[in-house]
N, C-alpha and C positions, 0 to 999 in steps of 0.2 A: 587469215585476216586477223583482225584485232580483237582482243579481249579487253574491255574497259571495266575496271573494278573501281567502284566509287563507294566511299564510306560517308553516308549522309547522317551519321549519328555520332554522339560522343559518350554514350552511356557505357558501352562495352568496348574494351580495346580490341582492335583487329590487327592481327599480324598478316599483312597482305601477301608477303612472299610465299608462305606455305599454302595459303588459300589459293593464290594464283597458280601455283605449281600443280596442285591437285585438280583444279578446274581445267587446266591445260591438258593434263593426263586424260581426264574424262572426255574432252573434245577430241583427242586423238583416238581413243577407244571407240567413240561413237561415229568417227569419220566425218566430223563437222568443223574441222579447223579452218576450212575455206570460208566460213561464215563469221561475220562480226557478231559479237555477243556482249551485252551489257549485264553486269552483275552489280546490283546496288544494295548496300547494307543499310538497314533501317532499324530504328528503335521501335518500341511498342506503339507509340503514338502515331508514327509515320505509317507503319504497316497496317495499323488499325484503320486509319483514314482510307488507305487504298482498298482494304478489304471491304469496308462499308460501301465505298463508291462503286467498286467493280463487281463485287460478289454479293452485295446486300447482306453481308454477314458482320455482326458486331463483335468486336474483340480482335486482339492481335492473332497472328498466325505465323507459321514458320517460313512459308515461301508462297509467292505469287508469281505466275508465269504469264508473260504477255508475248505471244508469238507474232513474229513479223508475217509469217505465212499462215494465215488462218485456214481452218478446215483441211489441214493436212491429214492424210490417212496415217494411222498409227504406224510408226516405224519408217515412213517414207522420208527420204532426204529431199528437201526442197530442190526444185529444178529452176534456178533463176533464169529469167529471160533477159535481164540486163545486169550490168555491173552493180547498179543500185539495189538489186534484189539479193545480194550476198549478205543478208542480215538474217540471223536466226531469231532475234528478239531480245527481251530483257527478263532477267530474274531479279526479283526483289526478295532478299533474304531478311527475315525478321530476326536479326542477330540477338537482340535482347531477349525475345521470346525463347529462342533456341538455347541461349546461355542458361536461362532459369530452368528450362526443362532438363538440361544436362546436369545441373547442380542437384535437382530433385532426384534424378534417376542414376546419378553416379557415372555418367557417360563422359567421354572425352569430347570437348567442345569442337575441336577441329575435325574430328571424325564425323560428328553429326552434321557439321556444316558441309562436309564433303558429300555425305549421303543425301542431304537436303538439296544440294546443287544437282546431284545426279537425278533426283526425283523431278526437280524443276526442268532440267534439260529434256527429260522424257516427255514432259508436257509440251515443251517447245517443238518436239518431234511428233506431236499429234496423239500421244497416249493420254488416256483418261482413266478414271476409276469410279465412275458413277454407278456402274453395275458390276456384278460379280465377274461376268465375262471380260469386261474391260479391265477390271482389276487384275485378273489372271494374266492377261496379255502384258499389262504394264509391269506387274511383278516380275514376270519372266525376263523382260528387258532390263529392268533395274538389277536383277540378280546376276544376269550375264555380264552386265557392265561393271558391277562392283566386283565380281569374281576376277575379271580381267585386271581391274585396278589393284585388287589385293595381291595378285601375282607380281605386278610391277613394283608396287609400293611397300609390300610386306605387311599389309594391314589385314584385318578380318572384318570388313564392313558388311552389313546386311541391309537389304532394302528398307526404305522408310515405310512402305505399304505392307510390310510383312504380316501384320495381324489385322488388316483393315476389314476383311470379310471372313477371317478365320474363326 
């Protein structure tokens, strides 16, 4: 199904072709190409508004995930009952936040966007990281996903949650 990639900000330039290509690779690896997915790029003000509204957290963030299929067991692929249910959900990427983090840490912007998208996709598939046990499960999934991507794309990406509970 379709991948809708929207850029709702003008602060940070976005090269859609490489971002789309990597997200499509992630969808293939995760076995979720049959689902619609929205990826929306936001500036700090936009992602901060969403973060405050939906997470009661003040400040910008790197990614917010809004699953179409709520309460999905971690790692379960949704089982649509109708054609309208072939939707995975939406990822909101805080591209301005990510860009500034990359500049501070000397990281490649598109690599971090890819890792952040992988993290968000794991959330859409029911993974969480509220506890150490949940984190371990999510970390394993992100690691396997990124290892598969690394083989195909010739990258060396590591999970976003690498040091969350370490």
